[in-house]
NULUMDO-859126 format. One record per residue: residue number from 1; x, y, z of N, C-alpha, C in turn. Coordinates in steps of 0.1 Angstrom, whole numbers. Layout:
N
NUM:X:Y:Z:X:Y:Z:X:Y:Z
...
***
This chain:
207
1:35:-3274:182:38:-3262:174:49:-3254:181
2:59:-3250:174:71:-3242:179:67:-3228:179
3:68:-3221:190:65:-3207:191:78:-3199:189
4:78:-3191:179:90:-3184:174:89:-3169:175
5:99:-3162:180:100:-3148:180:112:-3143:172
6:111:-3133:164:122:-3127:156:126:-3114:162
7:139:-3111:163:144:-3098:167:154:-3093:157
8:151:-3083:150:160:-3077:140:156:-3063:137
9:166:-3054:136:162:-3040:135:160:-3036:120
10:162:-3045:111:160:-3042:97:147:-3047:92
11:138:-3038:88:124:-3041:84:124:-3051:73
12:133:-3050:63:133:-3059:52:136:-3073:57
13:146:-3074:66:150:-3087:71:138:-3093:79
14:132:-3085:88:121:-3090:96:110:-3095:87
15:106:-3087:76:95:-3091:68:99:-3104:60
16:111:-3105:55:115:-3117:48:114:-3129:57
17:119:-3128:70:118:-3139:79:104:-3143:82
18:95:-3133:84:81:-3135:86:75:-3143:75
19:78:-3139:63:72:-3147:51:78:-3161:51
20:91:-3162:54:97:-3176:54:90:-3185:65
21:89:-3179:77:84:-3187:88:69:-3191:85
22:62:-3183:77:48:-3186:74:47:-3199:66
23:58:-3203:60:58:-3216:52:62:-3228:60
24:65:-3226:73:69:-3237:82:56:-3242:89
25:52:-3254:86:39:-3259:91:39:-3261:106
26:51:-3263:112:52:-3266:126:57:-3254:134
27:57:-3242:129:62:-3231:136:52:-3219:135
28:49:-3214:147:40:-3202:148:48:-3190:152
29:47:-3179:144:54:-3167:147:46:-3159:157
30:52:-3157:169:44:-3150:180:48:-3135:182
31:58:-3131:174:62:-3117:175:74:-3114:167
32:76:-3101:164:88:-3096:157:92:-3083:163
33:104:-3082:168:109:-3070:176:120:-3063:167
34:120:-3050:169:130:-3042:161:142:-3038:169
35:143:-3042:182:154:-3039:191:154:-3049:202
36:165:-3050:210:166:-3059:221:156:-3057:232
37:153:-3044:235:144:-3041:245:130:-3046:242
38:126:-3044:230:113:-3049:225:112:-3064:225
39:124:-3070:222:124:-3085:222:122:-3090:236
40:128:-3084:246:126:-3088:260:111:-3086:264
41:105:-3075:260:91:-3073:264:82:-3083:257
42:84:-3086:245:76:-3095:237:78:-3110:243
43:90:-3113:246:92:-3126:252:85:-3128:265
44:85:-3118:273:77:-3118:286:62:-3120:284
45:57:-3114:273:43:-3114:270:39:-3127:263
46:47:-3132:254:43:-3143:245:50:-3156:246
47:59:-3157:255:66:-3170:259:70:-3178:246
48:79:-3173:238:84:-3181:227:92:-3193:231
49:92:-3203:223:101:-3215:225:115:-3212:220
50:116:-3204:208:128:-3201:202:128:-3186:198
51:140:-3180:199:141:-3166:195:153:-3166:184
52:150:-3160:173:160:-3157:163:165:-3142:166
53:177:-3141:170:182:-3128:176:194:-3123:167
54:191:-3110:162:202:-3103:156:211:-3098:166
55:224:-3094:163:233:-3089:172:233:-3074:173
56:235:-3067:161:236:-3053:160:222:-3047:159
57:217:-3042:171:204:-3035:171:205:-3023:180
58:196:-3013:178:196:-3001:186:189:-3004:200
59:191:-2994:209:185:-2995:222:191:-3005:231
60:191:-3018:227:197:-3029:234:202:-3039:224
61:215:-3042:224:220:-3050:214:217:-3065:217
62:219:-3074:207:215:-3087:208:222:-3095:218
63:235:-3092:221:242:-3100:231:237:-3097:245
64:235:-3084:248:229:-3080:261:214:-3085:262
65:207:-3084:252:193:-3089:252:193:-3104:254
66:203:-3112:248:204:-3126:251:207:-3129:265
67:216:-3122:271:220:-3124:285:208:-3122:294
68:201:-3111:292:189:-3108:301:178:-3118:298
69:176:-3122:286:165:-3131:283:168:-3145:289
70:181:-3149:288:184:-3162:294:182:-3162:310
71:185:-3151:316:183:-3149:330:168:-3149:334
72:160:-3143:325:146:-3142:328:138:-3154:324
73:141:-3159:312:134:-3170:306:143:-3181:301
74:149:-3189:310:159:-3199:306:154:-3210:297
75:140:-3211:296:135:-3222:287:135:-3217:273
76:136:-3204:270:136:-3200:256:150:-3202:250
77:150:-3208:238:162:-3211:231:166:-3200:222
78:177:-3194:223:181:-3183:215:191:-3187:204
79:187:-3184:192:196:-3187:180:200:-3173:174
80:213:-3170:174:217:-3158:168:216:-3159:153
81:211:-3149:146:210:-3148:132:216:-3135:128
82:228:-3135:123:236:-3122:121:245:-3123:109
83:251:-3112:105:260:-3112:94:275:-3113:99
84:276:-3113:112:290:-3113:118:295:-3127:120
85:307:-3130:115:312:-3144:116:326:-3144:123
86:330:-3133:129:343:-3133:136:342:-3140:149
87:353:-3146:153:353:-3155:165:348:-3148:178
88:353:-3135:180:349:-3128:192:334:-3126:193
89:328:-3123:182:313:-3121:183:306:-3134:186
90:311:-3145:179:305:-3158:181:306:-3162:196
91:318:-3161:202:320:-3165:215:312:-3156:225
92:311:-3143:223:304:-3134:231:289:-3138:232
93:284:-3141:220:270:-3145:219:267:-3158:226
94:276:-3168:224:274:-3181:230:276:-3180:245
95:286:-3172:249:288:-3171:264:276:-3163:270
96:269:-3155:263:258:-3148:268:246:-3157:270
97:247:-3169:263:236:-3179:265:229:-3184:253
98:233:-3178:241:227:-3183:229:231:-3198:227
99:222:-3206:222:225:-3220:219:229:-3223:205
100:226:-3213:196:229:-3215:182:234:-3202:176
101:240:-3204:164:246:-3192:157:245:-3195:142
102:237:-3187:135:236:-3188:121:240:-3174:114
103:244:-3175:102:247:-3163:94:236:-3160:85
104:234:-3147:81:222:-3143:73:223:-3148:59
105:234:-3154:55:234:-3160:41:230:-3175:42
106:224:-3179:53:219:-3193:54:208:-3195:45
107:207:-3207:40:195:-3211:31:183:-3212:40
108:171:-3210:34:159:-3212:41:157:-3225:49
109:162:-3236:42:161:-3249:49:170:-3250:61
110:181:-3243:61:190:-3242:72:184:-3235:84
111:177:-3224:81:170:-3217:92:159:-3226:98
112:151:-3233:89:141:-3242:94:146:-3253:103
113:157:-3259:98:163:-3270:106:168:-3264:120
114:174:-3252:119:180:-3246:132:169:-3243:142
115:157:-3238:137:146:-3235:147:141:-3248:153
116:140:-3258:145:135:-3271:150:145:-3277:160
117:158:-3277:156:168:-3282:165:169:-3275:178
118:168:-3262:178:168:-3254:190:156:-3257:199
119:145:-3259:193:133:-3263:201:135:-3277:207
120:143:-3285:201:146:-3299:207:157:-3298:218
121:163:-3286:220:174:-3285:229:187:-3287:223
122:188:-3288:210:201:-3290:204:207:-3276:201
123:220:-3276:196:227:-3264:194:231:-3262:179
124:222:-3256:171:225:-3254:157:236:-3243:155
125:247:-3247:148:258:-3238:146:261:-3238:131
126:263:-3226:125:269:-3225:112:282:-3231:113
127:287:-3239:102:300:-3245:103:311:-3236:106
128:310:-3223:101:321:-3214:104:321:-3210:119
129:309:-3209:125:308:-3206:139:313:-3218:147
130:310:-3230:143:314:-3242:150:329:-3243:150
131:336:-3240:139:350:-3240:138:356:-3230:148
132:351:-3218:148:356:-3208:157:354:-3213:172
133:343:-3219:175:341:-3223:188:351:-3234:192
134:353:-3244:183:362:-3255:186:376:-3250:188
135:381:-3240:180:394:-3235:181:396:-3228:195
136:385:-3220:198:386:-3213:211:386:-3222:223
137:379:-3233:222:379:-3243:233:391:-3252:234
138:398:-3253:223:408:-3263:222:419:-3263:233
139:422:-3251:238:432:-3249:248:427:-3253:262
140:414:-3255:264:409:-3258:277:411:-3272:280
141:413:-3275:293:413:-3289:297:399:-3295:294
142:398:-3307:289:385:-3312:283:373:-3310:292
143:374:-3313:305:362:-3313:313:361:-3301:322
144:370:-3291:321:370:-3280:330:357:-3272:329
145:352:-3271:317:340:-3262:315:327:-3268:320
146:327:-3281:324:314:-3287:328:312:-3288:343
147:300:-3286:348:297:-3288:362:296:-3303:365
148:296:-3307:377:295:-3321:381:282:-3327:375
149:271:-3319:376:258:-3324:371:258:-3326:356
150:265:-3316:349:266:-3317:335:274:-3329:331
151:284:-3332:338:292:-3344:335:284:-3357:337
152:276:-3357:347:267:-3369:349:257:-3370:338
153:251:-3359:334:242:-3360:322:249:-3364:310
154:260:-3359:307:268:-3362:295:272:-3377:295
155:276:-3382:307:279:-3396:308:267:-3405:305
156:256:-3401:309:243:-3409:306:240:-3408:291
157:242:-3397:285:240:-3396:271:249:-3405:263
158:262:-3406:268:271:-3415:262:267:-3430:264
159:259:-3433:274:254:-3446:276:241:-3449:267
160:237:-3438:260:225:-3440:252:212:-3438:258
161:212:-3432:270:199:-3430:278:192:-3418:272
162:179:-3419:270:170:-3408:266:168:-3398:278
163:163:-3386:275:161:-3376:286:152:-3381:297
164:142:-3389:293:133:-3394:304:140:-3402:314
165:148:-3411:309:155:-3420:319:166:-3413:327
166:173:-3403:320:183:-3395:327:176:-3388:338
167:164:-3382:335:157:-3374:346:153:-3383:357
168:149:-3396:354:144:-3405:364:156:-3409:373
169:168:-3412:367:179:-3416:375:185:-3405:384
170:184:-3393:379:190:-3382:387:179:-3375:395
171:167:-3379:394:156:-3373:402:154:-3358:399
172:155:-3355:386:153:-3341:382:143:-3342:370
173:138:-3330:366:128:-3330:355:134:-3331:341
174:127:-3335:332:132:-3336:318:136:-3322:313
175:129:-3312:317:132:-3298:313:146:-3294:319
176:149:-3299:331:162:-3296:336:173:-3304:329
177:170:-3316:325:179:-3324:317:182:-3317:304
178:172:-3312:297:173:-3305:285:182:-3292:286
179:180:-3285:297:188:-3273:300:203:-3277:302
180:205:-3287:309:219:-3292:311:225:-3295:298
181:218:-3303:289:224:-3307:276:227:-3295:268
182:218:-3285:268:220:-3273:260:233:-3266:264
183:236:-3266:277:248:-3260:282:260:-3268:279
184:259:-3282:280:269:-3291:276:273:-3289:261
185:263:-3289:253:266:-3288:238:274:-3275:235
186:269:-3264:242:276:-3251:239:290:-3252:244
187:292:-3258:256:306:-3258:262:316:-3266:255
188:311:-3278:250:321:-3287:244:321:-3285:229
189:313:-3277:223:313:-3273:209:307:-3284:200
190:296:-3290:204:289:-3300:196:275:-3295:193
191:268:-3302:184:255:-3297:181:244:-3308:183
192:247:-3320:186:237:-3330:188:242:-3341:198
193:233:-3350:201:236:-3361:211:247:-3370:206
194:247:-3373:194:256:-3383:188:271:-3377:190
195:272:-3364:186:285:-3358:187:289:-3357:202
196:280:-3354:211:282:-3353:225:287:-3366:231
197:280:-3377:226:284:-3391:231:298:-3394:227
198:301:-3391:214:315:-3394:209:325:-3386:217
199:322:-3373:220:331:-3364:228:333:-3370:241
200:322:-3375:248:323:-3381:261:332:-3393:261
201:331:-3402:251:339:-3414:250:354:-3410:249
202:357:-3400:240:371:-3395:238:377:-3389:251
203:368:-3384:260:373:-3377:271:370:-3384:285
204:368:-3397:283:368:-3406:295:355:-3406:303
205:344:-3402:296:331:-3402:303:322:-3413:298
206:327:-3422:289:319:-3433:284:317:-3443:294
207:308:-3453:290:305:-3464:299:317:-3474:300
***
C-alpha cells in the first residue's frame, strides 16, 4: 500500500484529491496539509511514501517545503501538483528535489499513474514540464550533471540489470540504488528505466 500525503492550501482542491485518492485501491491517504509547514510536520509524523505538493502556499511555499523535506526524509518521493507550467518554476521545483511535476488539469488516471510511478522511484512529468526540462538541460555537457556513482548505476541500468543486482554489484542497498536512479532521472530529463537506458547508450555509457 502506497502511503500518500497531500499538501495544498485550497480546501476544494484538497477535498477533491481526497475523494479521488479514496478510489485508488493501492493508495492510503495518511494526511492533508494546507501549507508547507504543516506538510513537514505531517511527513515527520506519518512517513508518507509519496507527497503531492502544491507550489503556492502560505507560511511555507511548496519549493522550500520540498527542499526541507528532501533533506529530512530523502525516502519520500515528492510530486509537484500545481497550475504553474513556466520553465523557471518547473526547474526550481525539480532542483529542490521533487521527482515529478504535474499540472492541476491532469486527468484522474494521470494522477494515479504518477503516484504509483513515484512510489517505484520513477519521475512522472507532465509532457510540458518534460519539454521545459529537456530544453533547460540541452546546453549542458551530457554527463556533467551526474556523480561517479550515478554514472555507474546508469551504466548498469543500460545493461538491463535490476535494482537488486545493481545493489549487489556495488555493495549498496536497493534503497540507495533507487535514490540514485531518482536523481539520475531528474538530471537527464527522463521518466523511466527504458528512457534512461537509451540516454545512456546515446551518451557512451552503454555496454
